[in-house]
PABA-515612 format. One record per residue (C-alpha): x, y, z; residue in three letters. Coordinates in steps of 0.25 Angstrom, whole numbers, plus 2048, in hexadecimal, padded with zeros to 3 digits. Layout:
N
XYZALA ...
//
This chain:
465
800800800MET 80580E7FCSER 808819806ALA 7FD821800SER 7F2816802SER 7F6815810SER 7F5823813SER 7E782480CTRP 7E2818815LEU 7E781F822LEU 7E082C81EARG 7D382581BALA 7D481D829GLY 7D682A830VAL 7CB831829LEU 7C182582DALA 7C582683CLEU 7C383583CLEU 7B5834835SER 7B082983FGLY 7B583284BALA 7AD83E845ALA 7A1835844LEU 7A1831852LEU 7A3840856LEU 79684384ELEU 78D838855LEU 78583C861PRO 78B83986EALA 78182E871HIS 77E829863GLY 77C81B868VAL 771818872TYR 777818880VAL 76B818888GLY 76382388FGLU 767831893SER 76083D89AHIS 75C849892SER 75E857898ALA 75185B892ALA 74985289BASP 7478548AAPRO 74D84B8B4ALA 74483F8B7GLY 73E83F8A9THR 73A8318A4ARG 73882C896TYR 72C823893ALA 72781B887CYS 71881F884PRO 716810883MET 71C80E891PHE 72780588CCYS 73280C894VAL 73481789ELEU 74281C89ELEU 7498248A8GLU 75382989EGLU 751830891ARG 755828885PRO 75C82F87AARG 75282B86FASP 74582C878LEU 73F820872ARG 73981487ACYS 743808879PRO 7377FF878VAL 72D80586ECYS 735811869SER 72A81B86CMET 72F829871GLU 73182A880LEU 72A834887GLU 73183D892ALA 72A83B8A0VAL 72C8478A9ALA 72E8448B8PRO 7238478C1GLY 7148458C0LEU 70F8538BCVAL 7038588B4LEU 7018668AETHR 6F486C8ABARG 6F786989CGLY 6FA85A8A0ASP 6EC8598A7ARG 6E585F89BGLU 6EB856891ARG 6E884A89ALEU 6DA84D89DGLY 6DE84D8ABPHE 6D584E8B7ASP 6D584C8C6ALA 6CC8468D0VAL 6CC8478E0PRO 6CE83C8E9LEU 6C083C8EFGLU 6B98378FCARG 6AB8338F9THR 6A08288FDPRO 6A081D8F4LEU 6978128EEVAL 69C8058E9TRP 6938038DDARG 6937F78D3ARG 68A7F18CAGLU 68D7E28C8LEU 6867D78C1TYR 6837C98C6GLY 6797BE8C4VAL 66D7B98CCLEU 66E7AB8D2ALA 6667A38DATYR 6687A48E9ASP 66F7978EDGLU 6697988FBARG 65B7978F6ALA 65E78A8EEGLN 65877D8F1GLN 6607708EDARG 6597628EALEU 6627578F0ILE 6617488EDALA 65F7418FAHIS 6607338F3VAL 66872D8E8ALA 66072B8DBGLY 65D72F8CDTHR 65773C8C8VAL 64A7388C1GLU 6427458BFVAL 6487538BEALA 63D75D8BAPRO 6467698BDALA 6527638B5GLU 6557708ADSER 65C77B8B6GLY 6537878B9GLY 64677F8BAALA 63C7848C4SER 63677C8CFLEU 62A77E8D8ALA 62B77B8E7ALA 62876C8E9GLY 62A7688DAGLU 63175B8D7ILE 63F75F8D2ALA 6467528D1LEU 6427438D3GLU 64D7388D6LEU 64B7298D6SER 6527228E1SER 6537138E5PRO 6567188F3THR 64A7208F4LEU 6417158EFLEU 64670C8FAALA 643717904ALA 6357198FFGLN 63270A900THR 63770A90EASP 62E716911TYR 62271090BLEU 624703913VAL 62670B920ALA 61A71491DTRP 61170891BARG 616701927ALA 61470D930ALA 60570D92BGLY 60771B925ALA 5FF717919ARG 5F2712920SER 5F471692EGLY 5EE709934ASN 5FB702937LEU 600703946PRO 60C70C947GLU 61970494BILE 62570B950GLY 62F704947SER 62670693BTHR 62571593EARG 63471693FASP 63670F932TYR 62C71992BLEU 634725931ASN 64171F92CALA 63B71E91EALA 63672C91EVAL 644731923LEU 64B729918ARG 64172F90DLEU 64473D912ALA 65373A911ASP 651736903LEU 64A743900GLY 63B73F901CYS 633749909ASP 62574790EGLU 61E74A900THR 62673F8FAGLU 622735905ARG 613738904LYS 6157368F5ALA 61C7298F8LEU 611724901GLU 6067288F7ALA 60D7208ECARG 60F7148F5GLY 61C7108EEASN 62A7168EDGLY 62F71B8DFASP 63E71F8E4GLY 63C72D8DFARG 6417398E6LEU 6397468E2ARG 6417538E5LEU 63875F8E6ARG 63C76E8E5ALA 63C7738F4PRO 6387818EEARG 6357888E1ALA 64178B8DAGLY 64A78A8CDVAL 65477E8CBVAL 6627848CAVAL 66A7788CAALA 6677698C7GLN 67175E8C8ARG 6687528C6ALA 66274E8B9ARG 6587438B5VAL 65F7358B6GLY 66A73B8BFALA 66F7328CBALA 67073A8D7VAL 6757378E5GLN 67073B8F3ALA 6747498F6GLY 67574E8E7ASP 67075C8E4GLU 66575B8D9LEU 65F7688D8LEU 6617778DCVAL 65577F8DDILE 65678E8DEALA 64C7998E3ASP 64A7A38D7PRO 6467AE8E1SER 6537AC8E8ARG 65E7B38E0LEU 66C7B98E3ARG 6767C18DAVAL 6847BB8D7GLU 68F7C58D3LEU 69D7C58CFGLU 6A67D08D5LEU 6B37D58D1SER 6BE7D78DCALA 6BB7E58DEGLU 6AC7E38DFGLU 6AF7D78E9ARG 6B87DF8F2ALA 6AD7EB8F2SER 6A17E28F6LEU 69D7DB903ALA 6927D2907ARG 6857DA90AGLY 6877E48FFALA 67A7E88F8ARG 6777E98E9ALA 66C7EB8E0GLU 6697E08D6VAL 6627E28C8ARG 6607D98BCLEU 66B7DC8B2ALA 6637DB8A6SER 6547DB8A2GLY 6497E48A7SER 64C7EE8B2ALA 64C7E78BFSER 64A7EC8CEVAL 6577EB8D5ALA 6587E18E0ARG 6607E38EDSER 66B7D98F0ALA 6767D78FAARG 6847D18F8LEU 6837C4900GLU 6907BC8FCTRP 69D7C08F6LEU 6A87B78F2ALA 6B47B88FBPRO 6BE7B88F0GLN 6BF7BB8E1LEU 6BE7AF8D7ASP 6CD7AC8D3ALA 6C97AA8C4ALA 6BF7B68C2THR 6C47BF8CDGLN 6B57C18D0ARG 6AD7BF8DDALA 69F7B98DETHR 6947C18E6ALA 6867BE8E9ARG 67B7C78EDLEU 66D7C48F3ASP 6617CC8F1PHE 65C7D38FDGLU 64E7D0903ALA 6437D88FCGLY 64A7D78EESER 6417CD8E8GLU 6457C68DCILE 63C7C68CFASP 63E7B88CAGLY 6397BB8BCALA 6467C48BAALA 6507C18C5TRP 6547B48C1LEU 6617AC8C4ALA 66C7AE8BAGLY 6677BD8B6ARG 6727C88B6ARG 6707D38C0VAL 6767E08C3ALA 67B7E28D2VAL 67D7F18D6LEU 6867F38E3PHE 6868018E8ALA 68D8008F6LEU 69380B8FFPRO 6A280B902LEU 6AA80F90EASP 6B681890EALA 6BF80C909SER 6B68088FEGLY 6B07FC905ASN 6A17F9903VAL 6987FC90ELEU 68A7F7911SER 67F7FD909ALA 679804915GLU 68680C918ARG 68A819912ALA 69681A909PRO 6A382090FGLU 6AC82A908PRO 6B7824902ALA 6C48298FALEU 6C28278EBVAL 6C882A8DELEU 6C18298D0PRO 6C481B8CASER 6CA8228BEGLU 6D58298C6ALA 6DA81C8CBVAL 6E48138C4LEU 6E58048C7ARG 6EF7F98C4ARG 6F37EC8CBGLY 6EA7EF8D7GLY 6F07FC8DAARG 6EB80A8D7ALA 6F08188D5VAL 6EA8268D3ALA 6F18338D0TYR 6F083E8DAALA 6F384C8D6LEU 6FC8568DDSER 7048638DCSER 7128628D6THR 71E8668DEGLY 7268618E9ASP 71B8618F3ALA 70F85C8EBPRO 70185D8F0ARG 6F58558ECLEU 6EB85D8E4LEU 6DC85E8E7ARG 6DA8688DCALA 6E08688CELEU 6E88758CBPRO 6E387C8BEGLU 6F287E8B9ASP 6FF8798BDGLY 70586B8BFGLU 7008608C8ILE 7078538CCALA 7018458CDTYR 7058388D4ARG 70182A8D6ALA 6F98268E2ILE 6F78188E6GLU 6E88148EALEU 6E28098F2GLU 6D48088ECLEU 6C78038F0GLY 6BB8008E7PRO 6B58098DCGLU 6A980F8E0ALA 69F81B8DDGLU 69D8288E5ARG 6908268EEALA 68482C8E8GLY 68B8318DBALA 6868268D1ASN 68F82C8C7ASP 69681F8C3GLY 6A48258C6VAL 6AC81A8CDASN 6B681E8D8VAL 6C08158DFVAL 6C28158EEVAL 6D08198F2VAL 6D48128FFARG 6E2817900ALA 6EC8208F8LEU 6FB8208F8ARG 7058298F0ASP 70E8208E8VAL 71982A8E8ALA 71982C8F7GLY 71783B8F7ALA 712841904ALA 70784B901PHE 70385690BALA 6F485290AGLU 6EE84590BSER 6E983E8FFMET 6DA83F901ASP 6CD8448FBALA 6CF84F8F1GLY 6DD84B8ECVAL 6DD84C8DDLEU 6E083F8D4PHE 6E183E8C5ALA 6D58388BEARG 6D68398AFARG 6E48378AAALA 6E882F8B6ALA 6ED8238ADPHE 6F682D8A5LEU 6FB8338B2LEU 6FF8258B7ASP 7068228A9ALA 70E82F8ABGLN 71282B8B9ALA 71781E8B5GLU 71F8248AAARG 72582E8B3SER 7298248BDGLY 71F8298C8ALA 7168208D0PRO 70B81A8C7SER 7018108C7LEU 70B8068C1ARG 7158088CCSER 70B8078D6VAL 7047FA8D1SER 7127F48CEASP 7167F68DDARG 7147EA8E6ARG 
//
């Protein structure tokens, strides 16, 4: 290689090195992503949130893009403050914590059912075979004394024969035979045996009139009623002690209800209600009283069963009030200061309440947002200022049931507040009692802003153990 060629290559190499150095000098100091950094334009404590809640960053990333969905991050200023303009844009309004007497009002739906306590059961007293079952189809009506079932039984036939022999020997048929002690004892034993097998005096008189046994046991309805259960069919073999028929009194009905957990917790035995037919022509309301309440919720349905009995004087019209019909049950019960149901005769007690729409719930926990002044010594607000800034903060609530203001009948639900706790632990100069303002509309948006800014929120409260 000549000296001129070597000199040219050397000059070219030096030029390339100088060009690369110049390019590096022209690049930004952090041209490659090196993480996150503060911006002097943002106040201290600013966080950066994805509008889709993918991430919440303490530091400002250079490209201001969400690393998950690439949406532009939003700066969330520290502090929970609303200006007048913010309130107007959000459609914000406030409601006071209120102390007022309450009524627990619920319209629930149940069904009419036969009262089990008024049902009669026909039992087989002897083993045999069902020969006649006039009321075989469920729902059949029976008159008092009507034959409901007939059984044939060899055991009964033998007992009938023994009775006839004893009856004749005792002279019961003609009355001209001398009475002998042992014969009379035999007759008494035969009578008792027939009674044990289900034959009453009517059946014995019929047996005496026939003069011979037929081995049939005729079971009669003890009262007028409706067959609601039948476990014996014609030709079926039955054993002594088997239940054959269940006869219900159609005038003795009760109401069966299924209650939610909140309804179950609010009601107690003895609570009164008005019951109407849920469909059809308008019906007169009947008074009823809660007589039985399941002690626990069903594990599968998370519902509890309840039964109501109609009160004396609430006559049931058999033509319309039939078992199986759906009924509306209206409870309107006074509450005490803690939201517990009182007896209907007592007056409701004033309780601390908030409108239901001002309360946010999650995982069995609840919060509402109290309004206060701004600054180092905030005070709870009892009136909204026309201008200027206001602050808001999460207050954890211990809730009672939802209810209505006594005498209002406006359909507005309020929720009983049993206890309040400032989640942030701030000590206010005044107690948190009636008159303190809470956010109502836009409460959900305020909670989202609190969560994004890192302040106590519904999520942080409900996630806490």
